[in-house]
C-alpha positions as CSV (number, residue, x, y, z in Angstrom):
1,M,0.0,0.0,0.0
2,R,1.2,3.5,-0.8
3,T,2.3,5.8,2.0
4,S,-0.3,8.4,1.1
5,T,-3.0,5.8,1.4
6,I,-1.9,4.7,4.8
7,L,-1.7,8.3,6.0
8,F,-5.1,9.1,4.6
9,T,-6.8,6.1,6.3
10,L,-5.2,7.1,9.6
11,L,-6.4,10.6,9.2
12,L,-9.9,9.4,8.3
13,A,-10.0,7.2,11.4
14,M,-9.1,10.3,13.5
15,H,-11.9,12.3,12.0
16,I,-14.4,9.5,12.4
17,L,-13.5,9.2,16.1
18,T,-14.0,12.9,16.6
19,V,-17.3,13.0,14.6
20,V,-18.7,10.0,16.5
21,N,-17.8,11.5,19.8
22,T,-19.5,14.8,18.9
23,L,-22.6,13.4,17.3
24,V,-23.3,10.2,19.3
25,F,-21.8,10.9,22.7
26,S,-22.2,14.7,22.8
27,G,-18.5,15.2,23.3
28,N,-18.4,13.3,26.6
29,L,-15.4,11.1,25.6
30,N,-13.0,14.0,25.1
31,D,-10.1,12.4,26.9
32,L,-10.5,9.0,25.3
33,V,-10.8,10.5,21.8
34,F,-7.7,12.7,22.5
35,W,-5.7,9.6,23.5
36,F,-6.8,7.6,20.5
37,N,-6.2,10.5,18.1
38,S,-2.7,11.0,19.6
39,A,-1.9,7.3,19.2
40,L,-3.1,7.4,15.5
41,F,-1.0,10.5,14.9
42,M,2.1,8.8,16.3
43,A,1.4,5.8,14.1
44,A,1.1,8.1,11.1
45,L,4.3,9.8,12.0
46,A,6.1,6.5,12.4
47,V,4.8,5.2,9.0
48,F,5.9,8.5,7.3
49,V,9.4,8.4,8.9
50,Y,9.9,4.7,8.2
51,R,8.8,4.9,4.6
52,R,10.8,8.0,3.8
53,G,13.9,6.8,5.5
54,I,14.5,10.1,7.2
55,F,16.8,8.8,9.9
56,D,18.7,6.4,7.7
57,P,22.4,7.2,7.4
58,P,23.3,8.9,4.2
59,K,24.7,6.6,1.5
60,E,28.3,7.4,0.9
61,T,29.3,7.7,-2.7
62,V,32.9,7.5,-3.9
63,A,33.9,10.4,-6.1
64,P,35.4,9.3,-9.4
65,N,39.1,9.9,-9.9
66,T,39.3,12.8,-12.3
67,S,43.0,13.4,-12.2
68,K,44.8,12.7,-15.4
69,K,47.5,10.1,-15.3
70,K,50.9,11.0,-16.7
71,R,52.3,8.8,-19.4
72,S,55.9,7.8,-19.0
């Protein structure tokens, strides 16, 4: 699955939790919804960082030798 699809589904889950809390429970589950939304946000951040490889060490490349060799 693409990274954008995973992030979109996590965002959708966060919004559904908030809407259900507002419409069904009249906002009485604020702490629980905040906790689950925070957990979903951390999951989305972990997916983004893992998929992008932000904290991977940079790949070292060897520069080609451009000096001209002298002929004897």
